[in-house]
N, C-alpha and C positions, 0 to 999 in steps of 0.2 A: 503493500499500498503506498502510496506516495505519499510525500504531504504539503501543503500549499498554507503561507503565513501571509493571510489577507490583511491590505490593513486598511480600514474602514472610519475615520473617525468619526463619524454618527452613526450611531446604530443600536439597534430600541432597549428602552425603551424608549430613543430619540425617537421621533420623526417626523422624517425628512425623507425628503423623494430622493434621491443621492446612493442610500440606506437602501434600496427596494432587492438589487439585484446578488446583494449578499444573503438581504435574510431569507431571500427566498431562494437560493440555490444550495444552503445550508443545508435544508433535509438529500438534496443526490448527488452531494458531491460521495458521496461512498460507495454510492451504484454503480458509477463511474472509476474504479481507483481510487481514491485524491482519497486525503482525510485535511482536515478543514481547519484551521484555529483564526483567531479572529482579535489583533489590537484595535481596538476605539478608545475613545476617551470616555475619560468617564464622566458618567451624563448630564452630572450638575455640572459638570466646567461647563456646554456646551450654551447654555440658553435657548435651546428648542422647546418645542412644546410638547411633551410625553407621552407616552400614551401607552400602559402596563399593557392593554391586553397584546401584547405587538408579541411578546415573550412567548408567552402559547405555540407560538408560529414557529418556534427554535425550539430544535432537536436537545434533548435536555438532556443530553453526553454534548454538546458541545463545549470545546473550549477556548471562553470568548477573556483575554488581556485587556486588561485597564487598563490605562498614564492619565497623567495630569494634565491639568494647563493652565498658564499663567490666570488672572481671574482677571475680566473681562471688566471690572468697572476699575480696577488698577487702571490695566494697557488701555481701555478705550481716552484716558489722558490725552498719552502720544494718538489718537489716534489711531491706532494698531486691536481693532473688534474679533479680527479672520481667526477664528478657530484655531487655521494651519501654522500660522503664526505664534497664535496660544500655545500650540499643546507642542512646538515645534522640535524642543529642544527635551520633552521631557520623551516624546519619537526618538528619539536618537539612542537617548540611554538603554531605556527599557527593550526595543529591540536586539542592541548591542546584547547585551545580558540572555535574550530567546534563545540567539545565533551563536551563542559561548557555550551553552548545552542541549544543546537539542537541531537534531537535523532536520531540513530542511532543503526540498526540492525545488520550490519556488519564491518570487514572495509578488507577490501579485497587489495591487495602489487600482480599490472600486471607492471613486470620493468625488468628486467635483472640488472639496477641499483641497488644491495643485499643490500649493506651495510645497505639503508634504512628500509629492513625487522627489524632489532631488534629495530624499535623505537615499535612494534605490541606486542613489551611482557609489554612497560612500559606504553602502551593506555591500556592495557587489564587491566592492573592491580591496574587501577588509576581510571577506567570508566566502565572493568567488558564482551567488547562488545568482543566478537568472531573477531577470524580474518584468512583470507587463502589468503595463497602461493602458486601463478602465476608462475610457474616453465618453461620460457620458452628458457632456456639455462639452463649446468649444473656448478651451483654455488659454490663450493670449489671440483677439480677435480682434478684427480691422471694423468689428460691423456697426460698435456705439461711433466709428469717427468724424463722422463727415453726420451726424447728428445734434441739433438743438443744443445748448449744453446745459438745456429743464431737463432733456428726456434721455440723458446720463443719468446713468446707473450712481450714486454718492461717491462719494472719493476716488470715480473715474479715473483721475491725470495718473496715481498713487498704485493701481490697480495696473493702469495698461502697460505702467510704467515697468514695474514689479515685474506681471508675467511674462516683459518680452523678453527681459535679461534668464527670470528663472526656467522657464520652458526648456530654453536646448539645453539647459543642464541637467534637466529630465529625460529628454530624447536621447539628444547624443548617449548614452547607454541603457538605451530600451531593449529588450530585445524581442518584445513583439503589442502588438496593441489588441483592445478590443475598441470598440466605436458600436453606437448607438446609430449612427449615419455613420455612411459612408465616405462623407463630405470633409467633414474631419478625418481622417484618415487619408485621404486624397490631399486634402491641405499641410498635412504632416510630410506625407511623405514630398512629396514637392518642397518644404523648408528644408528636409533635412536627408539631403537622395539617403543616408546609412539606413532607412529605416526601408525602402524600396526591397528589401531583400532579406524582413525579417519577415512572421507569419503575423499572419493580421485577421481578423477577423469580424463581421459588422454583424451584432446581437443584440438587440432592440431588446426590454425585456420583456421579461414572461408575464404568462396567465396566472394566477397562485387562487387556485379554488378552496383553501382549504381557510384563507380571508372571508371566505362567504356562510365557512360553515359557524367560524367563532365570531363573525360580527348578527348572525344568527339567533346565537347558542345564547350571546350577550347582550339583545334587544336596548333590556332596563338598560347594564351604563352605561351603553353609546348609542342614548336615543340616535336619529331620523333630528337632525336642526331644521325643520320641514315639517309643518301638517297639515294632510289634506283640508280641504274646506268646501265643503256642496258648490259647488257653478263655478268654482274655481279650474283653471287647469294651469295646474306646475309643473314649468319649466326647470330644470335644475343645471348648473353650470358648479364643481368646485375642485377650486385649482387658481392659480395666480391668477393675474391681470397680470394690468401692462401694456403701455403705449403699444409695445410689437403687436400687439391684438387686435388694434383699432379696427384697417382695412375690411377683419372679420365678425368685430361688434357691429358696425357703420354699418352696413349690408344688412344686416339683421333689427338694425332700428329700425332702416329707412325702409326698409319692408312692413315690418310692424305701423310706423308712421302711417303707410299708406293706404293701410290695411283701416287702422282706426279710424284716417280718416272719410273711410267707401261704407264700413260699418261697423258703426264705434261697438251699441252691445251686445254685438257679437262676437268681436276680434277684443274687448274693454275685458272678457271671462280667458284671457290667457295673461299668464303674470311667471317671467322669469326672476326667477334666481339665482346671483351669483357669490358664491360664499369660500373665504378662505383665500381671498387676493392678493393680499399684501403678506410681506413674508415680516415683515416691518413691526415693533412690539405696537400695543393697542394703542399710545398717548402719540405714536409716529406715524405709525400707518394713514394716507392715504385712499381715496375711491379713486380708481384710473377707469371701474367700466359705469357708476350713475353719471358722471361729470357731462359721459356721451348721451346720455340718456336721456338726458335733457336741454342737451344742442337739440335733440330731433321729437325734444315733443311728447315724447312717450315715460318719464320717471315713475306717471301709476303704477305703472306696469312693470316693475323692474326693483328691486331689492339687494344691490350691495352688502352684506357683509366682510369685510376684510379681515374679519379675524379668521384664524385656521383654526377648524377643528379635529379630531382625536381620526384614527386609521379608521377606525372600525367603524363608527361617527357616517363618516361617510360614505361607505358601503352599503349601511340602513337610510340613508338620504335616498342615496341612490333611488334604491326598492322602494321610500316610499312617493318620489318622482312620477306625474305622468307621463313623462316624457323627458330628456335631456340632449344636453348641449355642450358641444366640444368646441371652441373658437379657435384655431390654431393662430401663430406667430407668421409676420410678413415674411420672417424670415424662414426661405427652405432648409436648413439645416436644422429648422426642429422639433426635436421630435417626441411626442405627450407622453411621458411614461405609464400614464395614469388609464392610458385612453383602452386597455384590456377589462377596469374594472367597469367603465362605458358596456362592453359588447356583455360582458359579463350575465348584468344583473336584467337585461333583454326584455329594456324597456328604450318604445321610441327614440328618435335617435336623428338628428341632427350634426353635422359635422364642418364648419368651415375650415379649409385648410390653404395655404400654398399648394397652390400641384407637382409640388416636388418634395412635398413632404410623402414619406414614405408611410406617416399612417393611414392617407388615400387607398391604398394598393393593399393593403391591413385590413384595413374595415370594407372596401367592394369586395374581395374573396374570403372573409371570417364570414360575412351579413350581408349579403346583399338588399335586404328588406333598410338597410339603415339608406341615410338621403346623408350624400360628399359632395361641398358643392366648392369651389374654386373659384378663390377671386382674383385669380392672377387671367381668367381665363374671356367674358366676353362676360360686361360688365350687365347688360340686360339679361341676356340666359342664368348668370347668376342670380340676379334678382327673381327672375320667375319660378327659380325652381324653390329660393328662402319661400317665400309668396304661394307658396303650391304645397310645403307642410302648414304653414301659421293654415291655411283655410280650412287641412284636414283636422288640425289639431280644436280653430276654433271651433269644429263639430261635434268636439269630443271624438272623434274618430283616432281610434289607436293599432295598429295592430302590432301584437308580440311579436319582435325582432326573434327570430330563432339562429343558431349558430351551424355554421358546416361545422359540425368533430369532426371529418377527416382535415378538414386543414385546421381547423383554429391549434388540433395536437401540436403541426408544426412551432408552434407558438405562447407556446406552455412553458413554465419555469424548470418541468424537466428537461423538456428538450434544448431550453436557450443551458441551462447548465452542461447539457452533452454539449454544445458546442463550444464554454470554457474551456472543458478540458482538451475536448483537440485540440485548441486551441495551447492550452498547454503543454500537451505532449509536443507540439512539436514543434516548442520554446527548447523544451528542457535534451532534443535528440539529436537540435542543432552544435 
């Protein structure tokens, strides 16, 4: 049995998107000949929402090593809130101790706290252990370079320059890449020619049906964030907001505005919920969806809740909804990690994505009943496609979607773990 040491700063009970791949894969690594151990940051240092029920999805015999981090209360005074930077020194020390007493065949970074990946070069040089980096997002990205200042993330000036310096240090010593998007791999191979001969794999997040079992068994502990109301048709999106989703949101709200003007009594029954749209603390969170609703005059049909909710609250909220909506980013490389939750809920679904998003193909193959609209295509056609869905929903006409299980099996967490392991094996054989 081979052994992999996984570096995942965020890990249950911390509830973050970048911890989900590891969490869902741990149940299957042994099936494919690998033992996995995780090194995460103790949840009391992360400052992120916690969901204790996530621990029920972790195999009981999983070995988890926890490291400390400098308190954000103190480091924020110097403008350093990043978990990667706060835990960097502790990771360096703890992993060295582990590598001195135990044999590992591979180190696997699976996180969007990218600066910690630089440590792979040090561990590889000292112990000769190959490493793989999982690119769940773009690290050093030019996406915001031409955006107005108000559209850029907080501390963008610092983070852009930091990532520009650190990414080459990590990639120079990387032995393999896994990514949710082929574009991320293509970009990195163009930047760093040495990666062109390394094993790579495009692996989206997998579907983990056990989560629905946990959610339904714990409905009282993690109730839905919405309630069914007679004569109201509730459409739900749970996930981050942001200005990059504005084209998708504007297309929806424009169609809703036109529909209300034609038949207010019928279309006013529709109500859209956008939940958990901000990662910022409650006092600092700013709505990004509701201002667009006001711009189009449909604010009475829209509720935005910036606070994030628990992972299993999310599932029960999707199951309570009459229909689901998923907006995509105007960044074609964006891959929504929660798309499988929406498919497994088997509710009527409208998704508006960039036409190059890999989610378009996944949804259409797994469940043709879902409506996928692309906002990069013909605007008039896209508008009428959205309007058609609103017409159905305003009549309370819903069709339960059915998954093509044969195709959907390819996107399960087990199959995604198998693909990860294939990459592991390719790296250690080189």
